[in-house]
C-alpha positions, 0 to 999 in steps of 0.5 A: 898773450898766447903768441908763438914767438917774440922777436927782438932786434940786434945791430951794430949801428956803425955797420948799418948806417952811412955817414949821411943816414938821417932820421925819418920824420916819425923818429924826429917827433918821437925820439930826442937823439940828434942823429939816427946813429945816436938813436940806434946806439941808445936803443941797442940791447947788449949781446949779453942781454940776448942770452938772458932773454933767450933763457927767459923765453925758454922758461916762459915756453915762448920761442926766442927769435931776433932780426939782425941788420948786419952780417956780424950780428946775424952770424952771432945769432946763428952761432951763439943763440941758435935762432929757430928761423931767420926774419929778414927785415924789409931794409935788408932785402938787398943785403946780399951778404946776409941773404947769401949766408941765410940761403946756405942754412936749412932754417925757415925764412920770413922775408919782409917786403916793405919798400920793395919792388916785385923785381927786388923781391924776386931777386932775393927769393932767387938768392935764398933758393940758390942752395935749395932752401925753399922754406920761405914765407913772404911778409907783406909790409908797409914801412910807415910808423904808424901806417895808414889803413888806406895805404895797406892794400892787403890784396898784395898778399894775393899777388905775392902768393900768385907771383912767387908761389910761396906762403905769405904773411903780414907784418903790420904797423897800423893802429889796431888789429883790423888789418891783421885779422883781415890778413889772416882771413886772406891766408896769412900764415904768420902775423908780426906786430910791434908791442910795447908796455905803453904807447905813451913812452918816449921812443921812435916806435911806441906810438905805432905799437900795440899794448899787451892787453890789446895784443892778447885780444888780437891773438884770441881773435886770430885763434878763433879765425884759425878754427873758423878757417 
């Protein structure tokens, strides 16, 4: 498709979810699992499969990357798969143990900001810079699946850049490519988009994702925007 990287996810569900954690409405509609813990367990890729995925990515000439949702999974990725950068999911912006671990590395960092206040973002950025790592890109994100276009407020990109003096990007959950293209035109250095083989599959995120043919079309448009800019 012309993408630079493909990012997977990894978590130990028992470490991520509390006893009273509950499924979001979109997950209830699209997934048959009784609890969010059961859903997460059903959808995890094994650690062995992550090794295979990295090898496949290497053969295909695309960067393997992965987001972790707990410290154990994060250290596994860093020590065993040598991921080239850290992507901190929106839900982990207040996970101090993970933030502190990442802060001590010299790798590039992408920090998603869905559901966060500017104060929370500021605290996370301060922690990440604590040991001298300033290679941080803030990703504007609206944590709805799918997100409505009237809720996106792309002007937040300008605010993030001005407020924190860092590169910005956009993690998108809308249907279509318009918001991503607009974000690139507004200065986003990276675009993240959920993809699927079919939006009609059963599972929590498929109907808020983009099929590969449409993703390729979006990447082609972004490359043309790069030239124009």
